[in-house]
N, C-alpha and C positions, 0 to 999 in steps of 0.2 A: 783613731784619736777620739777621746771622750770630750765632748763639749760641755761648757757650763749650761745650766738649764736656760738662762736668759738668752743664750746664743742660738737657741732653736727658734726658727721663724714662727711656726704655728704648731702648737701641741694640741692634739685632739684625743678624745677618749678612744682607747683601743690601740694607740701607737705603742710599738715595742721600742724600748729605749735602754741604753746603758748609761748610768750616771755615776759620778764619783763625788765623794765629799766626806764630811765628818758626821757621824751619828750623834744626835743630841736628843735629850728628853725621852730616852727609851723606856717604855713601860710594857711589862709582860702582863697580859690579861687572860681571862678564861672565857671561852665561848659558852653558849647555852648548853652545849653537849659536853662541856668540861675540858675541851682541848685548849692547850696553851698557844697563844699567838702574841705578836708584839707590834706595837706602834712606835714609830720614831720619826724624827725629822732628819733629813739628809741635807746638810748645809754645804753649799759650794761657795765660791767667791762671789757669785752673783745673787743667789737667793737660797731659799730652803724649800723642800718638798716634803709633804706628809707621806710617809711610807708605811705600808701594812705588810707584814710577813705572816700569812695565815699558818695554821697548825703544821702542815707538811713542810713548808719552807722554814718555819721557825725551828722545828725539830732538827732539820738537816743542817742549819747554819747557826744554831744557838751559840756555838763556841766563839764565833767571830762577831755576833750581833751584840755589841757592847757600846756604852756611851764613850764618846771621845775617840772611837776607833775610826781610822781612815779606811773607807770601804769603797769598793766598786760594786754597784748593784745593777742587776738586769731584771727587767720585768715589763709591765705594761701600764699605761696610763688608764686609770679607771674613770676618773672624772676631772673636769676642769671647771672650777667655779670662779669666774673672774680670773684673778691671778693665781689662786690656790689650786694646786694639782694634787690629786691623790694617786699614789703610785703603788701597784701591787707587785711585791718583790717575789721573784722565783729563783734568783741566782745571787749569791753574795760571795765576794772575795775580799779578804783583808788586803789592803794595799801592801802591807808588809809581806804578805804571802804571795802577792802577784809576781814579784820579781823571781822568787824561787819557783813558782809554778810554770813560768814562761822561759826559764833558763835553758839554754842549749847545752851548757856544760857547767860543772862545778869543780872547784879546786878545794880539796880538803887537806889542810896542813895538820899533820899529826904532831902531838906534843913531843918535846925532847925528853925521851925516857926509854927505859928498857921495855920491849914489847914481848908478850907471850902469846901463845895460841888462843888463850881465853879472850884477850883484848881484841885480836883480829876477828875472832868468831863473833863477838858482840858487835864490832864495827860492821862486818859484812851482813850480819843478821839485820841490823837497823837499815842498811842500805837496800837490802833485798825485799823489804816489806812493801815498797811502792814502785812497781815497774812503770817505766815511762820512756821518754825520748832524750833525757838529759845525760850527756856523757859524764863519766866520773874520772877525775885525775886525783891521785893521792900524792902528796908531797911529804916525803920522809926525811927528817933530818938525820944524816949519817956522818959522823966525824967532821962536823963543821960545814959540811956540804948539804945541799938539798937534792934528793933524788926524786924526780917526777915520774910517776908510774901511771900510764893510761890503763884504767881498770876495765879492759875489754873482757867479755861482751856485756858487762854490767851497764844498764841504762836505767835511770831512776826517774820518778816523778818528784820534783822538788817540792818542799813545803816548809813552813816555819816550824812545824812540829819536828821534822827531821833535822833541821838546822839546830834547834834547841837540844835535841837528843845528842847530836854530834858534839856540840859545845860542852855538854855535861861529860863527855868522854875526853875532854881536853883539847879538842880540835878547833881550828879556826876555819871558817867556811866563806868562800866567795863565789857568788853566782855570776855567770856571764850570759847575757842575752844574745 
């Protein structure tokens, strides 16, 4: 369970923490060596925390580090000045992505249409790109009924990217934790 910043009794420099909130005021800057990094505030219901994602972390998570994005960030407290905390980010997950990443199974409902080998090849190609622990169930509409197929031994790593890819193929996707 991720707690609000204000609910932590005492926060000290060096503490490893996981925080959740909305990214605001995000600015991408350049270090003296020319590396891109970013500074933002992570706002939860209790307060805000100044966050720094140095070059390596920023490069890895630039895709999800955006203003108004709901994020889960992991890292360490660098400094505590009065109430103001500076947090060094080393892990970032979009909250929208968290459900997909932690899912135990996914149900993918295919659109009502004629399917050909090319469609199934594209579908399984997308699903095979990220191996993981999430079981895959395909729901096929057939003559007014819905056929549910357990796609063994396929196991995937869920992601928002994969969900969007499947939606572009006309599928509806529901993750189960």
